N, C-alpha and C positions, 0 to 999 in steps of 0.2 A: 450780860445780854445787850446786844446791839439793837437799836431801833431801826436800823437799815439792814435788810437781808443781804447776805453775802451774794457775790456775783454768781456763784454756783447755784444758789437757791433761786435767784431771779431768772437764770437761764433755764432751770428746771421748770419753773412756772410758765415761761414763754413756750417751751417745747410741749408741755402738757396742754396748754391752751390751744396750741396749733392742732394737736391730736383731737382734742374735744370738738373743735370747730369742724373738723373733717366729718364728724358724725352728727353732732348737734341735736337740738330738741326734737326735730322731726323723726330722726332715727330712734331716739329713746321712747317717744310717745307711741310710735308705730309698734315697737316691740312690746310695750306695756299693754296696748289695747288688743293686740293679736295673740297674746299669751306667749310671745317669744322671749328670748333671753338676749342679753347684750354680749353674746359670746365673742363676736368679732372685735368689739372694742376692748373687752377684757384681754383677749389673746394678743392683740397688738400692743396694748399697754404693758403686758408681761414681756413680750419680745423686746420691747424698747427699754426694759429695766425699771419702769415706773412703779410697778407693784412691789418691787423688792428693794426700794431705796433704803429701807430701814433694816434689812436683813444683813447680818455680818458678812463681810467680804469673803471670809473663809468658807462660807456656805453658798456662795454665788450671788450675794446681794451687793448693794451699793455701799454698805457700811455707814450709812447715815443714821439719822434719828427719827423719832416720831414727828418732829417738825417738818421734815422733808416729805414724809408720807402724807401729812395733813395738807401740805401745799398741793400735792397731786390731787387729793380728794377735793379740795376747794376749787381748783381750776377746772376739773371735770364738771363739777356741779355748776359752776358759773357759765360753762359752755352748754348747759342744758342736759348733762348726763350724770346726775347724782347716783353713783354706784354704792348702794347700801352695803353690799358685801365687802367693800373696801374697809368699812368700819369694823367688820367682823373678822374676815379671813386674815389679811396681812397685818392688821393692827392688833386685835385681841389675841387670836390664836398663834400667829407667828411670834408675837412678843412673848407670850407665856412659854412657848416651847423654847425659844432662844434663851430665855432667862432660867427656866427650871427643868427643861427636858433633859433626858439622858443623851449621851453622845450619839447613840444609835438613832434616837428620835430626831435629833438635829440634822444628822446626815440624810435621813430619809425624807423629812418634810421640808426643811428650810429651803433647799435649792428649788423645790417645786413651788413653794410660796413665791420665791423670788422671780421665777420666770412665768408665773401665772398658769402653770399647767395643773395646779391643784387648787381646790376651794374647800374651805372648812367652815362650817357653821358653828355657832356657839349657843349652848343651851343652859340657861340658869333659871329663867322665870317659870314658876309653877302656878297652876290655877288657884291654889289656896295659900300661896306664899306671897306672890306679888313682890313688893319692895322689901319684904322681910326675909332676907336670905337665910336667917337663922331657923326658919320654919321649913326649909327644904326637906321633902320626904323621900326623894329619890335616893335609894340606898345601893351600896355596893358591898357585897359580902365575899370574903375569901372562900374559895372552893378549890381545894387542891393547889395546883400551881397557877391558878387564875382567879378571875372575878366573875360574879354574877350580878348584873344590874337590873333593878326593877324600879319603875316610877313613870312619871309623866311630866312633860314640859309643854309650855304654851307660848305663843307669839315668838316662834323661832324662825329667823329669816333665812330664806334661800336653801332650805334643806333639799329641795328637789334638784338643785344644781350643784350640791356639795358632794365631795368624795367621802367626807367623814364629818362627824360632829364632835366638838369638844364639850362633854357633859360635865356639869357640876353636880356631884352626888355627895353622899355622906358615908364614910367608912369608919370602922373602928380602928383607933390608933392602938399602940402597944399597951396603953393603960385601959383599953376597953371603952374609951370615950368616942362618941360619934363626932367626927370632924369633917369639914368640907374637903373633898378630893376631886381631882380632875382626871377624866378618862377620855381617850380618843376612841370613838365608836364608828366604824365604817358604816356607811348608809345602807350597805347590803348585808349587814350582820343579821343572822336569823333571830327573830324575836323583836327586831326594831322596825316599827311601822310609823308612818306619819300621815296626817290628814290635813288638807288645806283649810284655812280660815278665810271666809269671804270678807274682803275689805273694800272700803270705798276709796282707797288711795290708788292713784294711777302710778303703778310701778311695775317693772318687769320682775322684781324680786318679791316673792310671795311669802306669806306667813303660815306657819304650820303648828299643829299640836303633835308632839312626838310621844310615842309610847314605847317603853322598854319593858318587855315581857320576858323576864329571866334571860336577858342577853348575856351570853358567855363570852368572856374576853380573856386573852392571855395576860399574864402579870404585867408585861411591859406596855399594856394599854394605859397604865397609870402614868400620869405626867408628874415628874418631880417626886417629892418625898411624901409618904403617907401622912406625916404629921405636919406638913407645911402648906396644906391646901389653901388656907385663908390668905396667907401672904402671897402665895402664887396667884391666887385669884385676883387680888387687888393689883397685881402687876399688869393685868390686862384691862382692868376697868378704868384706870386713869387714861390710857390711850383711847379707849372707847369714847370717853367724854371729849377728849381733844379732837378726835375725828368727827364726832357729831357736831362739835362747834364749827369745824371747817366746812362740813357739808351745809349746815344752816347758813353760814356766811356766804358760801358760794351760791346757794339758791337765792339768797337775798340780793346778791349782786346781780344775778340774772334778772330778777324782777325789777330792780332799780334801773338797770340799763334799758329794759323795755319801756319803762315809764318815762325816763328822760327823753328817749328818742321820740316817743309818742307826744310828749308835752312840747317838744320843740316844733313838731310838724303840724299838729292838730290846731286848726283855727276855727273859732266860733264867732267872736266879735272883732273881726279884722286884725287880730293879733294872736300869736301862738298862746295856747292856754298856759304854757310854762311861764309866761310873763306875769301871771296873776299869783299873788302871794298865797292865795288859798290852795294853789297847786304846788308852788315852788317851795314854800316853807315845810310842808310835811315831807317832801322828797329830800330836802336838805337835812331835816331831822333824821330821816331814815339813814342817810349817808353817815351822819355822825354816829348813830347807834351801832351801825354795822362795823365801822372802823374801831369803835371801842371794844366791841365783842371780839373782833379779829385780833386786836392787840392783846387782850387777856388770854386768848387761845394760844398766841405765840409765846406769851410768858409761861403758860402752863407747859407747853411743849419744851421750852428751854429748860425749865426746872426739872422736868422728867428726864430729859436727855443728859442733864448734869448729875442725875442720880439722887435728886432731892424728892423722894417719893411723898413725904409729908407735905412739903410746900406745893408740889405738883397736884396733890389731891385737892387742896383748897382752891387753887387757881383753876383747875380743870372743872370743878363744880361751878365756880363762879362764871367761867367762860361759857360753859354749856347753858347755864341759865340766861346769861346776857344774849347769847346768839339765838336761842329759841325765841325769846321775847322780841328781839329786833327783827328776826325773819318773819314772824307772824305780822308785825306791824307794817313792814315794808311791802309784803305781798297784799295785805288789805288795802294799803294806799295805792299800790299798783292797779288793783282792780278799780278802785274809786277814780283814779286818774284816767283810766280808759273808759269810764262810764259803762254803757251797755256792752261795748267791745271787750271789756274786761272779763266777760263771762262767755265769750265766743271761743270756739275751737281755733279759729284763725289766728288770734293774738297770743294764745298759749299762756295766759296769765292765771285764769281761774283754776286750772288744774294744779297750780303750785300751792293752793290754799291747804289742801289735805296734807301734802308733804311737810309743810312747815308747821302745821298744827300738831303733827306728830312729834315735832321737836320739843314741844312743851311737856310731852308725856314720856318719851323714851329717848335714850336708854335709861334715864332716871328722871322722875317727875320734878317739876319746878317746886312742888311742895316739899319733897324730900331734900332737895338742895337747900331750901330755906331752913329746914330742920337742921341740916348739917352746919350751915353757916351760923345759925343761932347758937348751937351747942358748942361747936369746935372753934369758931372764929371769935364769937362774942362771949363765950363762957357762960351762957344761960343754961338753966336746968333742962335736962332732956324732957321732951314733950310727948314722947310716943313710946 
């Protein structure tokens, strides 16, 4: 692992930052508040190849790794356009299909992930399961030459703008044991309905409860092997944490840049407020914590791209924890630095609080990460 990004990665960051600046926070916020979608930005990012940098070249992608996609996500977030579906569609879903899908699934989906002409949501969380994926009750039973799915999922992002949803269910393996399995469900499938969840977060991407009422699917809706669902699932969850890290760091960078600019210009006692240690030191601390989180995220991406799933899992969890904590603190300090202006619409700082607060909860809570580190990194007894 190099601590200096390649020239290609740096060029990618610069190009994506330029695209993000073309749209910027005003575009994102207007879409969020009007109920619109960031379709123009998504489509342009797809045409330019940024959404498919991690898709294998033989399927129309850039042939890069999750580190490249994370760089795209971070730069768009830093430009004021944090695209939540980037964490889901090209990172989780495309990765799982690229790793575990049939050749037909790869040919059908991956080129469209690569050019941004398809979006796929991901559904694992259930009302009574939460972080305990072993309690998932969504079931898939064989019926003739196909499947019948029944169950409910909650807090599923972007279903209203997705073409399909990758559902985590439980099916019987050849020994009769219920094991996790992955199914691609078109959003227009009969028996599949979804209802919005009212949220306080300012985002164009909405959250939904999904209902599967005896949804019939062909056999090839199953992704990968009937007996390999858990390993296939984890192939997508590490990229999810890496991408969440990148998004949190990007939002943190945006808040810090706004704060530094304000602290340089704002004068109260004949000198810029940034000259006072009460302002300067917390911003310096925020910079340090963001860089540390970013570095751990890059380590996790490097390990994942090198094929070290075990090492990547530990690093991805640590990175996501660090980024969530750092982003919350930097946004809080950004609001404090701006004073009353930090809560005005004009300065666009207060609205970031809900977005980064979410990063301490999803896609995995800080408490579950601490459980993971205590058990797997420190070797302490399991506490839950």
